[in-house]
C-alpha positions in Angstrom: 104.7 124.9 141.5 107.0 122.2 140.4 109.3 123.3 137.6 111.5 121.4 135.1 114.4 122.6 133.0 113.9 120.5 129.8 117.6 120.9 129.0 118.4 118.7 131.9 115.9 116.0 131.1 116.4 113.0 128.9 114.1 112.2 126.0 112.0 109.6 127.9 111.4 112.2 130.8 110.4 114.9 128.4 108.1 112.5 126.6 106.3 111.5 129.9 105.7 115.1 130.8 104.5 116.1 127.4 102.1 113.2 126.8 100.7 113.5 130.3 100.0 117.2 130.0 99.2 117.9 126.3 95.8 116.2 126.4 93.6 115.0 124.9 95.4 114.2 121.6 93.4 113.0 118.6 94.4 109.6 117.2 95.1 109.1 113.5 95.0 105.5 112.3 97.4 106.1 109.3 97.2 103.8 106.3 100.0 103.6 103.8 101.3 101.2 101.1 104.9 100.4 100.4 106.6 100.3 97.1 105.3 96.7 96.5 101.7 97.7 97.2 101.6 96.1 100.7 99.2 97.8 103.2 100.3 99.1 106.6 98.2 100.7 109.3 99.6 102.4 112.5 98.1 104.7 115.1 99.6 108.1 115.9 98.6 110.5 118.7 101.3 113.0 117.8 98.8 114.3 115.1 96.6 117.3 114.4 95.4 119.8 111.8 97.6 122.8 111.1 95.9 124.7 108.3 92.8 124.9 106.3 94.2 126.9 103.4 96.0 124.9 102.2 94.3 122.0 104.1 97.4 120.5 106.1 97.6 117.7 108.6 100.7 116.9 110.6 102.0 113.6 111.9 104.9 113.1 114.4 106.5 109.8 113.1 109.2 108.2 115.3 112.1 106.4 113.8 113.5 103.0 114.9 116.2 103.1 117.6 118.8 102.5 115.0 117.4 105.6 113.1 116.0 103.6 110.3 112.4 104.4 109.2 109.5 102.5 110.6 106.9 101.3 108.0 104.8 104.5 108.0 107.8 106.8 107.5 109.3 104.5 104.9 106.1 104.1 102.9 105.3 107.8 102.9 108.9 108.5 101.7 108.5 106.0 98.9 104.9 106.9 97.8 104.4 110.4 98.9 100.9 109.6 100.1 99.0 108.5 103.2 95.5 108.3 104.6 94.5 109.5 108.0 91.5 107.6 109.5 89.8 109.0 112.5 89.4 106.5 115.4 86.0 106.2 116.9 85.0 104.3 120.0 83.6 101.5 117.7 87.0 100.8 116.2 89.2 101.6 119.2 90.2 98.0 119.9 90.9 97.3 116.3 93.2 100.5 116.3 95.0 99.1 119.3 95.6 95.8 117.5 97.2 97.8 114.6 99.8 99.2 117.2 101.4 95.7 117.7 104.9 95.2 116.4 104.1 93.1 113.4 106.9 92.2 111.0 107.2 94.4 107.9 104.8 93.3 105.2 102.0 92.1 107.5 98.7 93.8 106.8 97.6 95.2 110.1 94.1 96.0 108.8 93.5 92.3 108.1 94.9 91.3 111.5 92.5 93.9 113.2 89.5 92.9 111.1 89.2 96.3 109.4 88.2 96.8 105.8 90.5 98.4 103.4 88.8 100.6 100.7 90.6 101.7 97.6 91.9 105.3 97.7 90.3 107.6 95.2 93.2 110.1 94.8 96.0 108.2 96.5 97.4 104.6 96.5 96.8 104.1 100.3 93.5 102.8 101.3 90.9 104.3 103.7 89.1 102.3 106.3 85.5 101.5 105.8 84.7 101.4 109.5 86.2 104.8 110.2 83.8 107.7 110.7 86.0 109.9 108.6 89.2 109.5 106.5 91.5 112.0 104.7 93.5 111.0 101.7 96.7 113.1 101.8 99.7 113.9 99.6 102.9 114.6 101.5 103.5 118.3 101.6 106.8 118.6 103.4 108.8 116.5 105.9 110.8 118.1 108.8 113.6 116.0 110.2 113.8 116.6 113.9 117.2 115.3 115.0 117.7 111.6 114.8 114.5 110.2 116.3 111.5 111.8 114.6 110.0 113.3 111.5 107.1 115.7 111.2 105.3 114.8 108.1 102.9 117.4 106.8 100.2 116.2 104.3 97.8 118.1 102.2 94.3 116.7 102.3 93.1 116.1 98.7 90.1 113.9 99.3 87.8 113.0 102.3 85.4 110.2 103.2 82.7 110.5 105.8 79.9 108.3 107.1 76.8 109.5 105.4 75.1 110.6 108.7 78.2 112.3 110.0 78.0 115.6 107.9 75.1 117.6 106.7 74.5 119.8 103.7 76.0 122.8 105.5 79.1 120.8 106.2 78.5 120.6 110.0 80.1 117.5 111.3 78.1 115.7 114.0 80.6 114.9 116.9 78.3 112.2 118.2 78.5 110.3 114.9 82.3 110.8 114.7 82.6 109.6 118.4 86.3 110.0 118.4 88.6 108.9 121.1 91.7 110.7 122.2 95.0 109.7 123.8 95.8 110.8 127.3 99.0 109.9 129.3 100.3 106.3 129.3 97.8 103.8 128.1 94.8 105.9 129.0 92.3 107.1 126.4 89.2 109.2 126.5 86.0 109.9 124.6 84.5 113.3 123.5 81.1 112.6 125.0 81.2 115.2 127.8 81.0 118.6 126.1 80.0 122.2 126.9 79.7 125.4 124.8 81.9 128.4 125.4 81.2 131.2 123.0 84.0 133.5 121.9 83.5 136.9 123.7 82.5 139.9 121.6 84.2 143.1 122.6 
């Protein structure tokens, strides 16, 4: 075994070990609006669900090197809402374009050719091309040192492609066709699957 004392590693070294090992990570393409109503979209792979009751999602949002907020963190702080759009294979390239470092105020959805749909319960839009989207209200924010916030949001409304979920609320993973982040620039699909039933004692 090769072992590492995380206390002796710098932040970049810890990051490389974590993102290469904690895989696959789902990708949230998060849409927000600023206090002037301008739309922002940014992908996050430090993302997952934490609770169903209440229904809570969490985002790991990095700050700028000078500790100022990036657009997503700033917008959520100002509006208290955001929308998580699940990234499918079909919109993977568009998601990647949203990750570019555009100046503040540029609408990444327009740059990526994605369609903003008006939120039902929140000001931030959902993406028409996404297989599923969750409108969220900020529940709590945890400040982790100088570099990052963990933003927890309560899901208050959801949008699905019509063929993605049935009347029993079973979601079809083939229709969602989500991609996940691995280490570095590598992504994966969820197309190879197998069943493993929970053992009954």
